[in-house]
C-alpha positions in Angstrom: 143.8 36.1 76.1 142.7 39.7 76.5 143.9 41.2 79.9 140.9 41.7 81.7 141.0 45.3 84.3 138.5 44.4 87.5 138.8 45.8 91.0 140.0 43.3 93.4 137.3 42.3 95.5 138.8 41.0 99.0 137.8 40.5 102.6 139.3 38.9 105.7 138.3 38.4 109.5 142.0 37.9 110.4 145.1 38.9 108.4 148.3 37.7 109.2 150.8 40.2 107.4 154.6 38.3 107.4 157.5 40.6 107.1 160.3 39.7 104.7 162.5 41.0 108.0 165.3 38.2 109.4 163.2 38.7 112.7 161.0 36.3 112.0 163.9 33.8 111.6 163.8 31.0 114.8 160.6 32.7 116.3 158.8 29.3 114.8 155.5 31.5 114.1 154.6 29.7 110.8 151.6 27.5 112.6 150.4 30.5 114.5 150.8 32.4 111.0 148.6 30.0 108.7 146.0 29.6 111.1 144.7 33.3 110.0 141.7 33.8 107.7 144.5 35.2 105.1 147.6 35.3 104.7 149.6 38.5 103.0 153.5 38.6 101.8 155.3 40.9 100.1 157.6 40.9 96.8 159.5 37.5 96.5 159.5 36.8 100.1 160.0 32.1 99.9 158.1 29.8 102.4 159.8 26.8 101.0 162.5 25.7 103.8 161.6 28.3 106.4 157.1 27.1 106.8 158.5 26.6 110.6 158.7 30.1 110.8 156.9 32.1 108.1 154.4 29.3 107.3 152.9 27.6 104.2 150.2 29.4 103.3 150.2 32.7 100.7 146.6 34.4 99.7 148.0 37.7 99.2 151.1 39.0 98.1 152.2 43.0 97.3 154.6 43.3 94.9 157.2 46.1 94.2 157.5 46.6 90.0 161.4 46.2 91.0 160.4 42.7 92.4 158.0 41.9 89.3 161.4 40.6 88.0 162.5 38.2 90.5 159.0 36.4 90.3 159.8 35.7 86.7 162.8 34.0 87.4 160.4 31.4 88.7 157.1 31.8 86.7 156.2 28.6 87.0 156.3 28.6 91.1 154.6 32.0 91.3 151.8 31.9 88.7 151.1 28.2 87.5 149.0 25.9 89.3 151.7 25.7 93.0 150.3 29.0 93.3 147.1 27.4 94.6 145.2 30.4 93.5 147.5 34.1 95.3 146.6 36.9 94.7 149.3 39.4 93.1 149.0 43.1 93.9 151.8 45.0 91.7 152.6 48.7 92.4 154.7 50.9 91.1 155.1 54.0 89.4 153.2 55.3 85.7 156.2 55.1 83.7 156.6 51.3 85.0 153.0 50.9 85.3 151.2 52.4 82.0 149.0 50.5 79.9 149.6 52.7 76.9 152.8 49.9 76.0 155.2 52.0 77.0 154.9 50.3 80.7 157.7 47.6 80.9 156.6 46.3 84.0 153.1 46.8 82.8 153.9 44.7 79.3 155.6 41.7 81.5 152.7 41.2 83.7 150.7 41.1 80.5 153.1 38.6 78.9 152.7 36.1 82.3 148.6 36.4 82.0 149.2 35.2 78.6 151.2 32.0 80.0 149.0 31.6 82.8 145.9 32.5 82.3 144.3 31.6 85.8 147.2 33.9 87.6 145.4 36.9 89.9 147.4 39.7 88.9 146.0 43.0 90.6 148.1 46.5 89.5 147.5 49.6 91.4 145.5 52.4 89.3 147.6 55.8 89.2 144.6 57.2 91.8 145.6 54.6 94.4 149.2 55.8 93.9 148.8 59.2 94.4 146.4 58.3 97.2 149.1 56.6 99.4 151.2 59.4 98.4 148.6 61.7 99.9 148.6 59.6 103.3 152.5 59.8 103.6 152.5 63.3 103.4 149.3 63.8 105.6 151.0 61.9 108.4 154.7 62.9 108.4 153.9 66.5 106.8 156.6 65.8 104.3 156.0 65.7 100.2 157.4 62.2 99.1 159.0 63.4 95.8 160.3 66.4 96.8 161.4 64.7 100.1 163.0 62.2 97.7 161.2 59.1 99.5 160.3 56.0 98.2 157.5 54.5 99.8 158.1 50.6 100.6 156.4 47.9 100.1 155.5 47.4 103.4 153.3 50.7 103.3 151.4 49.8 100.3 150.7 46.7 102.6 149.5 47.9 105.6 147.4 50.3 103.5 145.5 47.4 101.2 145.4 45.4 104.5 143.4 48.3 106.6 140.8 48.2 103.9 140.4 44.5 103.2 141.0 43.0 107.0 139.0 43.3 109.8 141.9 42.3 112.0 146.1 42.7 111.2 148.3 40.4 112.8 152.2 41.5 111.6 154.3 39.3 112.0 158.6 40.5 112.0 158.3 44.2 112.1 160.4 45.9 113.9 159.2 49.2 115.3 160.9 52.7 114.9 162.9 52.7 118.2 164.2 49.3 117.7 167.4 49.9 116.4 168.4 52.5 119.2 167.7 49.9 122.0 170.0 48.3 123.8 171.1 44.9 122.6 168.8 44.8 119.7 168.4 41.1 117.2 170.8 41.7 114.7 169.5 39.9 111.6 169.6 40.3 108.1 167.4 42.5 106.2 165.8 40.0 104.4 165.2 36.4 106.1 165.9 34.8 103.0 169.3 36.2 102.0 172.1 35.3 104.5 174.9 37.9 104.7 176.3 41.3 105.7 172.9 43.3 104.7 172.0 43.9 108.8 168.7 45.2 109.6 169.0 47.9 111.2 172.5 49.1 109.0 169.9 49.1 106.2 167.0 51.1 107.8 169.5 54.1 108.9 171.4 53.9 105.9 167.6 54.4 103.7 166.2 56.8 106.7 168.8 59.7 106.3 169.9 59.3 102.2 169.1 62.7 100.9 167.4 61.2 97.8 165.8 58.0 96.6 166.0 56.4 100.5 162.8 54.1 101.8 162.1 55.7 105.1 161.5 52.8 106.9 161.8 54.0 110.3 159.5 57.2 109.7 156.9 54.6 108.5 157.2 52.4 111.3 156.1 55.1 113.5 153.0 56.4 111.2 152.2 52.2 111.9 152.0 53.0 115.2 150.1 55.5 115.1 147.7 53.4 113.0 147.7 50.7 115.6 146.3 52.8 118.1 142.8 53.0 116.1 143.1 50.1 114.3 142.6 46.9 115.1 146.5 45.6 114.3 149.0 44.4 116.3 152.6 43.5 115.9 154.5 40.3 117.0 158.0 38.9 117.1 158.8 41.4 118.1 155.5 42.9 119.8 155.2 46.3 120.0 154.9 48.1 123.2 152.2 51.2 122.3 152.0 53.9 124.5 
């Protein structure tokens, strides 16, 4: 099969964007999430066994280059008929996504496309990657590379959602002050990975890393700013936007 490159065209009235955070556990928001026009998920976050809290449907999945190998552990599940036409948008640096044969992740995706001809896989262009870097610099005053920052999948997801969704409902994402609030809810970093990786501990560790850290807390402050001018709401926990 030929690897056909076409721009992604998608428009949704209301998008449920489901965080991978343990905050979604026990909320019972699955039915509410599934009522949206489109349901967006990130990386390899599963629905099976978590339907009550995260819903069943997946229309679009934004995937980090580092998570592609995780999807390939279950290729039939993610790319076969069971995927029900889910659109995959994969982001990553040029060294991994280069189409010239040197991009390891790009090559993996080509093989997936050959094995699953109906899979709907899109990769971010260099121009799009640069744009997301520029947005980070414009919003924070910091250059992503010189500040040693790695953008999160949530960053790419919300920027894409603002382009494609008339209204955005985000589930299970904490704000930038949550981890400093008294009696905050301690949850696993990922809802599907029970263990000792406390979400807030992970956020603080990354925020203060001198190099190679996701700036989760900084990004959440930017999201709160965007929510004042875009139809974007946050649920479980709900954000109070001043």
